[in-house]
C-alpha positions as CSV (number, residue, x, y, z in Angstrom):
1,A,22.9,-81.7,156.6
2,K,19.6,-83.5,156.4
3,A,17.7,-83.0,153.2
4,S,14.4,-81.1,153.6
5,M,11.2,-82.7,152.3
6,E,9.2,-79.5,152.6
7,A,7.6,-77.8,149.5
8,G,9.2,-74.6,148.6
9,T,12.7,-75.7,149.7
10,R,15.4,-74.1,147.6
11,A,17.6,-76.2,145.3
12,N,21.4,-75.7,145.7
13,Q,24.3,-76.9,143.8
14,W,26.5,-79.4,145.7
15,P,29.4,-81.8,144.9
16,V,28.0,-85.1,143.5
17,N,27.5,-87.7,146.2
18,R,24.9,-90.0,144.6
19,N,22.5,-89.5,147.5
20,S,18.8,-89.8,146.7
21,N,18.3,-86.0,147.2
22,Q,20.5,-85.6,144.1
23,Q,18.4,-87.9,141.9
24,F,15.5,-86.7,139.7
25,Q,13.0,-88.3,137.4
26,L,11.8,-86.6,134.2
27,L,8.2,-87.3,133.2
28,P,6.4,-86.2,130.0
29,A,3.9,-83.5,130.6
30,S,0.5,-83.1,128.9
31,S,0.3,-80.8,125.9
32,D,-1.5,-78.2,128.0
33,V,1.3,-78.2,130.6
34,I,3.9,-77.9,127.8
35,S,2.1,-74.9,126.4
36,T,1.7,-73.2,129.7
37,T,5.4,-73.8,130.6
38,T,6.6,-72.5,127.3
39,T,4.6,-69.3,127.6
40,T,5.9,-68.7,131.1
41,T,9.5,-69.3,130.1
42,T,9.1,-66.9,127.2
43,T,7.8,-64.2,129.5
44,T,10.6,-64.7,132.0
45,T,13.5,-64.8,129.6
46,A,12.4,-62.4,126.9
47,S,14.2,-59.5,128.6
48,K,17.5,-61.4,128.4
49,N,17.4,-62.0,124.7
50,P,14.1,-61.2,123.2
51,A,15.5,-61.3,119.7
52,T,15.8,-65.1,119.8
53,T,13.2,-66.0,122.5
54,P,9.8,-66.6,120.7
55,S,6.4,-65.7,122.1
56,A,3.3,-67.5,121.1
57,P,3.2,-67.7,117.3
58,V,0.7,-65.7,115.3
59,S,-1.4,-67.7,112.8
60,P,-1.9,-66.3,109.3
61,E,-5.6,-66.0,110.0
62,E,-4.9,-63.4,112.6
63,C,-3.1,-61.1,110.1
64,A,-4.8,-58.3,108.2
65,V,-4.6,-58.1,104.5
66,F,-3.4,-54.9,102.7
67,P,-3.0,-53.9,99.1
68,T,0.6,-54.2,97.9
69,G,2.5,-52.0,95.5
70,I,1.6,-48.7,97.2
71,F,3.3,-46.8,100.0
72,Y,2.0,-46.2,103.5
73,H,2.7,-44.1,106.5
74,I,2.9,-46.2,109.7
75,T,1.8,-44.2,112.7
76,N,1.8,-45.0,116.4
77,I,-1.4,-44.3,118.3
78,L,0.4,-43.0,121.4
79,T,2.7,-40.5,119.8
80,N,0.9,-39.8,116.5
81,E,4.4,-40.0,114.9
82,A,5.5,-42.2,112.0
83,L,8.1,-44.9,111.5
84,R,11.0,-43.6,109.4
85,T,14.7,-44.4,108.7
86,S,17.4,-42.5,110.6
87,G,20.0,-43.1,107.8
88,N,20.7,-45.1,104.6
89,G,22.8,-48.0,105.8
90,W,22.2,-51.5,106.9
91,G,21.5,-51.7,110.6
92,T,20.3,-48.1,110.8
93,P,17.7,-47.7,113.6
94,I,14.1,-47.0,112.8
95,I,12.8,-43.9,114.6
96,Q,9.6,-42.0,114.9
97,R,9.0,-38.5,113.7
98,P,6.1,-36.3,112.6
99,I,5.1,-37.2,109.0
100,T,6.8,-35.2,106.2
101,S,6.8,-35.4,102.5
102,E,10.2,-37.2,102.5
103,A,10.6,-40.8,101.2
104,D,12.1,-41.8,104.6
105,D,8.5,-42.0,106.0
106,N,7.1,-44.2,103.2
107,W,6.8,-48.0,103.5
108,E,5.7,-50.5,100.9
109,L,4.3,-53.9,101.9
110,Q,5.5,-56.9,99.9
111,E,4.1,-60.3,100.4
112,A,6.6,-62.4,102.3
113,G,5.5,-65.8,100.9
114,N,3.9,-66.8,104.1
115,D,0.2,-66.2,104.2
116,G,-0.6,-62.9,106.0
117,Y,3.1,-61.8,106.5
118,Y,4.7,-58.9,104.7
119,H,8.2,-57.4,104.1
120,V,8.0,-53.7,105.0
121,V,10.2,-51.9,102.5
122,N,11.4,-48.3,102.9
123,E,10.9,-46.2,99.7
124,K,14.1,-44.2,100.1
125,T,16.6,-46.9,100.9
126,G,14.9,-50.1,99.6
127,L,15.8,-51.8,102.9
128,V,13.3,-53.7,105.0
129,L,12.2,-53.6,108.7
130,H,14.2,-56.1,110.6
131,V,14.9,-57.1,114.2
132,D,18.6,-57.1,115.2
133,D,20.3,-59.3,117.8
134,T,19.6,-56.8,120.5
135,S,15.8,-56.6,119.6
136,D,16.1,-53.2,118.2
137,V,14.0,-52.5,115.0
138,V,16.4,-51.5,112.2
139,Q,16.5,-51.5,108.4
140,W,18.3,-54.3,106.7
141,G,19.0,-55.8,103.3
142,F,16.4,-58.2,102.1
143,S,17.5,-61.8,102.2
144,G,14.3,-63.7,101.1
145,T,14.8,-66.3,103.9
146,E,15.1,-64.4,107.1
147,L,12.0,-64.6,109.3
148,R,13.1,-61.4,111.1
149,D,12.1,-59.5,108.0
150,N,8.5,-60.9,108.0
151,W,5.7,-59.0,109.7
152,C,2.0,-59.6,110.5
153,F,-0.3,-56.7,111.1
154,R,-2.7,-58.1,113.7
155,P,-5.9,-56.0,114.3
156,V,-6.3,-54.8,117.9
157,K,-9.2,-52.4,117.3
158,E,-10.8,-50.5,114.5
159,G,-8.0,-49.3,112.2
160,W,-5.2,-50.1,114.6
161,Y,-2.7,-53.0,114.5
162,T,0.1,-54.6,116.4
163,I,3.0,-55.4,114.0
164,V,4.3,-58.8,115.0
165,A,7.6,-60.4,113.9
166,E,7.2,-63.9,112.5
167,H,10.5,-65.3,114.0
168,S,9.6,-64.3,117.6
169,G,5.8,-63.6,117.9
170,Q,6.7,-60.3,119.5
171,A,5.5,-56.8,118.5
172,I,7.1,-53.5,117.5
173,E,7.0,-51.1,120.4
174,V,8.1,-47.5,121.1
175,K,11.2,-47.8,123.3
176,S,10.3,-47.4,127.0
177,G,6.7,-46.8,126.0
178,A,7.6,-43.2,125.4
179,S,4.5,-41.0,124.7
180,A,6.6,-38.2,123.2
181,G,8.5,-38.1,119.9
182,G,12.0,-36.8,119.8
183,E,13.2,-39.5,117.4
184,T,12.6,-42.3,119.8
185,G,13.5,-45.8,118.5
186,F,11.6,-49.1,118.5
187,I,12.2,-52.5,119.9
188,Q,10.3,-55.8,119.8
189,S,8.5,-56.8,123.0
190,P,6.0,-59.5,124.1
191,V,2.5,-58.5,122.9
192,T,0.7,-56.8,125.8
193,G,-1.9,-54.6,124.0
194,V,-0.4,-51.3,125.2
195,E,-0.8,-48.2,123.0
196,S,2.9,-48.1,122.4
197,Q,2.4,-51.2,120.3
198,M,-0.5,-50.0,118.2
199,F,-0.1,-48.5,114.7
200,R,-2.3,-47.5,111.8
201,L,-1.5,-47.5,108.1
202,T,-2.5,-44.6,105.9
203,V,-1.9,-44.5,102.1
204,V,0.6,-41.9,101.1
205,S,-1.3,-39.5,98.9
206,D,-0.1,-38.1,95.6
207,E,0.3,-34.7,97.3
208,S,2.6,-36.1,100.1
């Protein structure tokens, strides 16, 4: 069959025959083109393996600074429910529930060594927020070198933040954008600014 020269023609796989329509030239693109292509590729492939497919990185200057050495409740704006552990072991999913007086709800921020990033440590288990290989947000043992344990709290509006993983540039989000509680879990997703990605931090009072 005669090769088509029209724009929009589909590319097919074919046995190698060394014809000119099987020969391609690779040219360097400008930095702007590379940046645009990378962003597009990330958006397209993130659903396949978002745990390892990075979005645009977050610079330390974009991260909010919080006092360390105290405990916080981390509450979603959409559900008004807080992050908590669903168990004690490594790999246990993080879920949302109404705030209680239990230590499962309490999280301490510890500086991760990279400006603006924190480890988020649960008071009850001593384990940290972590992204697993399926992009679920779980608790895991602290390694000191794993970027999946490092989080930036990026302001989105007064008092509210997206929580962005350093290794991927993606944000913690309520699964399926659920507006109701019911122990819904969390995943990481490309930052979109939706309310299921917005959280506030409130200091755990002495009475909690």
